[in-house]
C-alpha positions in Angstrom: -46.5 46.7 18.2 -44.6 47.6 21.4 -44.0 44.0 22.4 -42.8 43.2 18.7 -40.5 46.3 18.7 -39.0 45.2 22.1 -38.6 41.7 20.8 -36.8 43.0 17.8 -34.3 45.1 19.7 -33.6 42.5 22.1 -32.7 40.2 19.3 -30.4 42.8 17.6 -28.8 43.4 21.0 -27.9 39.8 21.6 -26.6 39.3 18.0 -24.5 42.4 18.6 -23.0 40.9 21.8 -22.5 37.4 20.2 -20.6 39.1 17.3 -18.5 41.2 19.5 -17.6 38.3 21.7 -16.6 36.1 18.7 -14.5 38.8 17.4 -12.6 38.7 20.7 -11.4 35.3 20.8 -10.7 32.2 18.5 -13.5 30.5 16.9 -14.4 27.5 18.7 -15.7 24.4 16.3 -18.2 22.1 17.7 -16.8 19.1 15.9 -20.2 17.2 17.0 -22.3 19.7 14.8 -20.1 20.1 11.9 -22.3 21.0 8.8 -21.6 18.7 5.8 -20.3 21.5 3.7 -17.6 22.3 6.5 -16.4 18.8 6.7 -12.9 17.8 5.4 -13.5 14.6 3.3 -10.6 12.5 2.5 -11.2 9.6 -0.2 -8.9 6.8 0.5 -8.7 4.5 -2.7 -6.9 1.0 -2.6 -7.0 -2.3 -4.7 -6.9 -4.9 -2.1 -9.8 -6.5 -0.2 -11.4 -4.8 2.7 -10.2 -7.7 5.0 -6.6 -7.6 3.8 -4.0 -6.0 6.1 -4.1 -2.8 4.1 -7.9 -2.7 3.9 -8.1 -3.3 7.7 -5.6 -0.7 8.4 -7.2 1.9 6.2 -10.7 1.4 8.0 -8.9 1.6 11.3 -7.3 4.7 10.3 -10.7 6.2 9.3 -12.3 5.3 12.4 -9.8 6.8 14.6 -9.7 10.0 12.5 -13.3 10.4 12.7 -13.3 9.9 16.4 -10.5 12.2 17.2 -12.0 15.2 15.1 -15.3 14.7 16.2 -16.5 14.1 12.6 -14.8 17.3 11.2 -12.5 15.0 9.2 -14.1 12.0 7.3 -12.0 9.4 5.6 -13.8 7.3 3.3 -12.3 4.2 2.2 -12.9 2.5 -1.0 -11.3 -0.9 -1.1 -11.0 -3.5 -4.0 -10.7 -1.0 -6.8 -14.4 0.0 -6.2 -13.3 3.5 -7.1 -10.1 3.5 -9.1 -8.2 0.5 -10.4 -4.4 0.1 -10.8 -3.2 2.5 -13.4 -6.0 4.8 -12.5 -5.2 5.8 -9.1 -2.1 8.2 -9.6 -4.0 10.4 -12.1 -7.0 10.5 -9.8 -4.8 11.6 -6.8 -3.0 14.3 -9.1 -6.5 15.6 -10.2 -7.8 15.7 -6.6 -10.6 13.0 -7.2 -9.0 11.2 -4.4 -6.8 12.4 -1.4 -5.0 9.3 -0.3 -3.5 5.9 -1.8 -1.8 3.1 -0.6 -0.1 1.6 -3.6 2.6 -1.2 -3.6 6.0 0.2 -3.9 6.5 -1.7 -7.3 3.8 0.5 -8.9 5.8 3.6 -8.3 8.8 2.2 -10.3 7.4 3.5 -13.5 7.7 7.3 -12.3 10.7 6.6 -10.0 13.0 3.7 -11.1 14.9 3.8 -7.8 11.9 2.5 -6.1 12.7 -0.9 -7.7 15.3 -1.5 -5.0 12.5 -2.9 -2.8 11.5 -5.5 -5.6 14.8 -7.1 -5.5 14.5 -10.8 -4.9 16.1 -12.2 -1.6 17.6 -8.8 -0.8 16.1 -8.4 2.7 16.5 -10.9 5.5 13.4 -9.7 7.5 10.8 -6.9 7.6 12.7 -4.9 10.5 15.7 -4.7 7.9 13.0 -2.8 5.6 11.6 -0.7 8.2 15.2 0.5 9.1 16.2 0.9 5.4 13.1 3.2 4.9 13.7 5.3 7.9 17.5 5.8 6.9 19.1 7.8 4.1 18.0 5.4 1.5 14.2 5.6 2.3 14.6 9.4 2.8 15.8 9.6 -0.7 13.2 7.5 -2.2 10.3 9.3 -0.4 11.8 12.7 -1.4 11.4 11.9 -5.0 7.7 11.5 -4.6 7.4 15.3 -4.1 8.6 16.0 -7.7 5.2 14.3 -8.9 3.2 16.4 -6.0 3.0 13.2 -3.9 3.8 13.0 -0.2 4.7 9.8 1.5 3.1 9.7 5.0 3.8 6.0 6.0 5.0 2.6 5.0 2.7 -0.3 5.6 3.6 -4.1 5.2 2.0 -6.8 3.5 4.9 -9.2 3.9 7.0 -11.4 1.8 5.7 -12.9 -1.5 5.2 -16.4 -2.3 4.9 -18.1 -5.7 1.8 -19.9 -7.1 1.2 -21.7 -10.4 -0.9 -24.3 -12.1 1.6 -26.5 -13.7 4.1 -27.8 -11.0 5.8 -27.4 -7.7 8.4 -24.7 -8.0 11.4 -25.7 -6.0 14.4 -25.4 -8.5 15.3 -22.7 -10.9 14.6 -25.0 -13.8 10.9 -25.6 -12.4 10.1 -22.2 -13.7 11.1 -22.8 -17.4 8.4 -21.9 -19.7 5.8 -20.6 -17.1 3.9 -17.4 -17.6 3.5 -15.1 -14.6 1.7 -12.1 -13.6 3.8 -9.3 -12.1 3.4 -5.8 -10.7 4.6 -3.0 -13.2 8.6 -3.3 -12.2 11.3 -4.2 -14.6 13.0 -6.0 -11.8 10.3 -8.4 -11.5 10.2 -9.0 -15.2 13.9 -9.6 -15.0 13.6 -11.8 -12.1 11.4 -14.4 -14.1 13.4 -14.0 -17.2 16.5 -15.0 -15.2 14.9 -18.6 -14.6 13.4 -18.9 -18.1 9.7 -17.6 -17.2 7.9 -14.9 -18.8 6.4 -12.1 -16.9 3.2 -10.0 -17.6 2.5 -6.8 -15.8 -1.3 -6.7 -15.1 -3.6 -4.5 -12.8 -4.2 -6.4 -9.6 -7.8 -6.5 -10.2 -7.5 -8.6 -13.3 -5.3 -11.2 -11.8 -8.0 -13.6 -10.6 -9.6 -13.9 -14.2 -6.1 -14.1 -15.8 -5.4 -17.1 -13.6 -8.8 -18.7 -13.9 -8.8 -18.7 -17.9 -5.0 -19.7 -18.1 -4.0 -16.3 -19.6 -1.0 -16.8 -17.2 0.1 -19.9 -15.3 0.9 -18.2 -12.0 1.8 -15.1 -9.9 3.6 -13.8 -6.9 1.9 -12.4 -3.9 1.6 -12.5 0.0 -0.5 -15.1 1.7 -3.1 -12.7 2.5 -3.8 -11.4 -1.1 -3.6 -15.2 -2.4 -6.4 -15.9 0.2 -8.6 -12.9 0.3 -8.7 -12.8 -3.6 -9.1 -16.6 -3.5 -6.2 -17.4 -5.9 -6.1 -20.6 -4.3 -9.2 -21.8 -5.8 -7.5 -21.5 -9.3 -3.8 -22.3 -8.4 -2.7 -25.8 -7.6 0.7 -25.1 -6.2 2.0 -22.6 -3.6 5.7 -22.3 -2.9 6.6 -20.7 0.4 9.5 -19.0 -1.1 9.5 -15.5 0.9 11.4 -14.0 -2.0 10.3 -10.6 -2.4 8.8 -7.8 -0.3 5.3 -6.4 -0.7 4.7 -3.2 1.2 2.6 -0.2 0.6 3.3 3.7 0.7 0.6 5.7 2.1 0.4 8.7 -0.2 -1.4 12.1 -0.4 -1.5 15.1 -2.8 1.1 17.7 -1.7 -1.4 20.6 -2.6 -4.3 19.0 -0.6 -2.1 18.3 2.4 -0.9 21.9 2.4 -4.3 23.1 2.4 -5.1 21.3 5.6 -5.1 23.1 8.9 -1.9 22.5 11.1 -3.9 20.7 13.8 -5.5 18.4 11.1 -2.2 17.5 9.7 -1.0 16.4 13.1 -4.0 14.3 13.9 -3.5 12.5 10.5 0.3 12.0 11.0 -0.1 10.8 14.6 -2.9 8.5 13.6 -1.0 7.0 10.8 2.1 6.5 12.9 -0.1 4.6 15.4 -2.0 2.6 12.7 1.3 1.7 11.0 2.6 -0.1 14.1 -0.7 -1.9 14.4 -0.9 -2.7 10.6 2.6 -4.3 10.6 1.7 -6.7 13.5 -1.8 -7.3 11.9 -0.1 -8.2 8.5 2.2 -10.8 10.1 -0.7 -12.4 12.2 -3.1 -12.3 9.1 -0.6 -14.0 6.9 0.2 -16.7 9.5 -3.5 -17.5 10.1 -4.6 -17.6 6.6 -1.8 -19.8 5.7 -3.0 -22.2 8.4 -6.5 -22.1 6.8 -5.3 -22.7 3.4 -3.3 -25.7 4.6 -6.3 -27.0 6.3 -8.6 -26.5 3.2 -6.2 -28.4 1.1 -7.3 -26.7 -2.1 -3.7 -25.8 -3.0 -0.4 -27.9 -2.3 1.9 -26.1 -0.3 5.7 -26.5 -1.0 8.2 -25.6 1.8 11.7 -24.6 0.6 14.9 -25.7 2.4 17.8 -23.1 3.1 19.7 -24.5 0.2 16.9 -24.5 -2.4 16.3 -20.8 -1.3 19.9 -20.2 -1.9 19.9 -21.9 -5.4 16.9 -19.5 -6.3 18.7 -16.4 -4.9 21.7 -17.2 -7.2 19.5 -17.8 -10.2 17.8 -14.4 -9.7 21.2 -12.6 -9.6 20.7 -11.0 -13.2 17.9 -8.9 -11.9 20.6 -7.3 -9.6 23.0 -6.6 -12.5 20.2 -5.1 -14.6 19.1 -2.7 -12.1 22.7 -1.6 -11.2 23.0 -0.6 -14.9 19.9 1.4 -14.6 20.2 3.1 -11.1 23.7 2.7 -10.4 25.6 0.0 -8.5 26.4 2.2 -5.3 22.5 2.4 -4.8 21.8 -1.4 -5.3 24.7 -2.2 -2.8 23.2 0.5 -0.4 20.2 -1.9 -0.1 22.2 -5.1 0.0 26.0 -4.8 0.4 26.8 -8.2 -0.9 25.0 -7.2 -4.2 27.2 -7.6 -7.5 
């Protein structure tokens, strides 16, 4: 009994000492030994393939965050619409069912019409122009609008410039589009773009595009090389026109309330890591698009059409009504801030 009593007193004494010491200093977290119920779990949902530029960047971001927080923050990536589809993601983010998304800018246009600026055809000479635009007053205005719907924009990732594909004929001149049906993302500018050349546009979730092309529900679509390749659209499309007519980029989003609930040091790790991954992602997107175009060219499943500067200029002129319609919707001055020469 004496030994048991002494042992009990010793345990109590040590416990008191430990509690006293912990009260005198900041709590130290051993991130390698974090219990599962103490982890911060971030579900990152997106609709493209895991080996697309966005998919690769999301995975890289998750790996770096896990390393830099010792496992305290776990980013779980769900690619290829495995968790939520187009049209479902924003509601999931609002409900807290997911904590991060990276939707195409076009998909924000239903809630924020000003974001259609980034859909204007032939508005941007290169990707650097767009990066500078989004870092300037126009970009800050667009990103500020997101917070009215409790969304916070954390980064802008590239996919690249879009190309046209279809099953009927090579698309070189404006009249080649006449009567064709194209899938588009939900943006009135994209509908107006095709209407200007006598084609029809059908907004459709990304995960439904492959079947729509295969069954002939639509004749064609517009997308970057990496999306065309990773989704195997080249297997159901006969013609690919390297038009570089429109920008496709992604806004990395989180829920404002979720973000504000995070410790400041976690916010810093996430922001710093996203900034680093964004630089990597932009370079990777360029490389992936170039490499996969070479693969498609070599495979020869789709006939690739290159446009001359004069042919691009003719298309640009034909698409001008899209500028006029958007100017009427969001204001001429805002459209001109993207491209000073716009009508």
